[in-house]
C-alpha positions in Angstrom: 0.0 0.0 0.0 2.9 2.4 0.9 4.5 1.6 -2.5 1.2 2.5 -4.3 0.9 5.7 -2.4 4.6 6.6 -3.2 4.0 5.8 -6.9 0.9 8.0 -7.0 2.7 10.9 -5.3 5.7 10.6 -7.7 3.3 10.6 -10.7 1.5 13.7 -9.4 4.8 15.4 -8.8 6.0 14.6 -12.3 2.7 15.9 -13.8 2.8 19.2 -11.9 6.5 19.7 -12.9 5.7 19.3 -16.6 2.7 21.6 -16.4 4.8 24.3 -14.6 7.6 24.2 -17.2 5.3 24.2 -20.2 2.9 26.9 -18.9 3.3 30.3 -20.5 4.6 32.8 -18.0 2.4 35.8 -17.3 3.8 39.0 -18.5 4.2 41.7 -15.9 1.7 44.5 -16.1 4.5 47.0 -16.0 6.9 45.4 -18.5 4.8 43.6 -21.0 2.0 44.4 -23.4 -0.3 41.4 -22.8 -1.1 39.3 -19.7 -2.0 35.9 -21.1 -4.0 38.0 -23.7 -6.7 38.5 -21.0 -5.9 42.2 -21.0 -4.1 44.6 -23.4 -1.9 47.0 -21.5 -0.7 50.4 -22.7 1.9 52.6 -21.1 0.5 56.1 -21.0 2.5 59.3 -21.9 0.0 61.2 -19.7 -0.6 61.2 -16.0 -3.4 59.4 -14.3 -6.0 62.2 -14.4 -5.1 63.1 -18.0 -5.4 59.5 -19.1 -8.8 59.3 -17.5 -9.9 62.5 -19.2 -8.6 61.3 -22.6 -10.4 57.9 -22.0 -13.7 59.6 -21.3 -13.4 61.8 -24.3 -12.5 58.8 -26.6 -15.6 56.9 -25.2 -17.8 60.0 -25.7 -16.7 60.4 -29.3 -17.9 56.9 -30.0 -21.2 57.3 -28.2 -20.2 54.6 -25.7 -22.0 54.6 -22.4 -20.0 54.8 -19.2 -21.9 52.6 -16.8 -19.7 52.9 -13.7 -16.4 54.4 -12.5 -14.7 52.8 -9.5 -11.9 54.6 -7.7 -9.9 51.8 -6.1 -7.6 54.2 -4.3 -10.5 55.9 -2.6 -11.8 52.5 -1.6 -8.4 51.6 -0.1 -8.3 55.0 1.7 -11.8 54.3 3.2 -10.4 51.1 4.6 -7.4 52.9 6.1 -5.0 51.6 3.5 -3.1 53.2 0.6 -3.0 52.4 -3.1 -1.5 54.2 -6.0 -4.2 55.7 -8.3 -6.3 53.0 -9.8 -9.6 53.7 -11.6 -11.9 51.2 -13.2 -14.2 52.4 -16.0 -17.0 50.1 -17.1 -18.4 51.1 -20.5 -19.9 49.7 -23.6 -22.8 49.7 -26.1 -25.9 47.5 -25.5 -26.3 47.4 -29.3 -22.9 45.7 -29.6 -22.9 43.7 -26.4 -26.3 42.2 -26.5 -25.8 40.1 -29.6 -22.7 38.5 -28.0 -24.6 37.8 -24.8 -27.4 36.3 -26.9 -24.9 33.9 -28.4 -23.2 33.0 -25.1 -25.0 34.2 -21.9 -21.8 33.8 -19.8 -20.4 36.8 -21.7 -22.6 38.8 -19.4 -20.0 38.4 -16.7 -17.4 39.9 -19.1 -19.5 42.7 -20.6 -19.7 45.7 -20.5 -16.1 46.3 -21.4 -13.6 47.5 -18.8 -10.7 49.8 -18.8 -8.4 50.2 -15.8 -6.2 53.3 -15.5 -3.6 52.6 -12.8 -0.2 53.9 -11.6 2.8 51.8 -10.7 6.1 53.3 -9.6 5.3 56.7 -11.1 4.1 55.4 -14.5 0.4 55.4 -15.6 -1.0 52.4 -17.5 -4.2 51.7 -19.2 -5.4 48.1 -19.4 -8.4 47.1 -21.5 -10.3 43.8 -22.0 -8.5 41.5 -24.4 -11.0 40.5 -27.1 -8.8 37.7 -28.4 -9.2 36.1 -24.9 -13.0 36.5 -25.1 -13.2 35.1 -28.6 -11.1 32.1 -27.6 -12.7 31.3 -24.2 -16.4 31.7 -25.3 -18.2 29.7 -28.0 -18.9 32.5 -30.5 -18.7 30.2 -33.5 -18.8 32.2 -36.7 -20.1 35.3 -34.9 -16.8 37.0 -34.2 -17.4 40.1 -36.4 -18.7 42.2 -33.4 -15.8 41.0 -31.2 -13.3 41.9 -34.0 -14.9 45.4 -34.3 -14.7 45.8 -30.5 -11.0 44.8 -30.5 -10.2 47.4 -33.1 -12.2 50.1 -31.3 -10.6 49.2 -28.0 -7.1 49.5 -29.5 -8.0 52.9 -31.0 -9.5 54.1 -27.7 -6.5 53.0 -25.7 -4.0 54.6 -28.1 -6.0 57.9 -28.0 -6.2 57.8 -24.2 -2.5 57.2 -23.6 -0.8 59.5 -26.2 0.0 63.2 -25.9 
């Protein structure tokens, strides 16, 4: 019985080692452009407040609805803690999002879209939802045109929001 237990443990250890070495390492939010393609991350040439203003302007130009703005730093402060500026903006278009949710109801947990403007060590970053991740993870079948359009729009919005 002990021999069987040792063999099972050895087998599990071997499996976990092979998974660990073959797994794609996550790219740091401050040094890379994509974190497992879950988010697209852009380094901003503008400070936190300016990036937020540029983001709101870019969303407004596209008639996208801002559903919520969450100030994580204010939340941290209310708990007696500190956090560098970090603001989540939840936005989108029901006209574009609804067809995707009709295809796959679980997309309702991913939509509306999100953008996070955050600071790390004096640099401001903008992270947006990675549409390639959503296309891969959810069964959209041949219905990827809306997701492709959203990916293009998100890239334009992010670039407009982070450039002088």
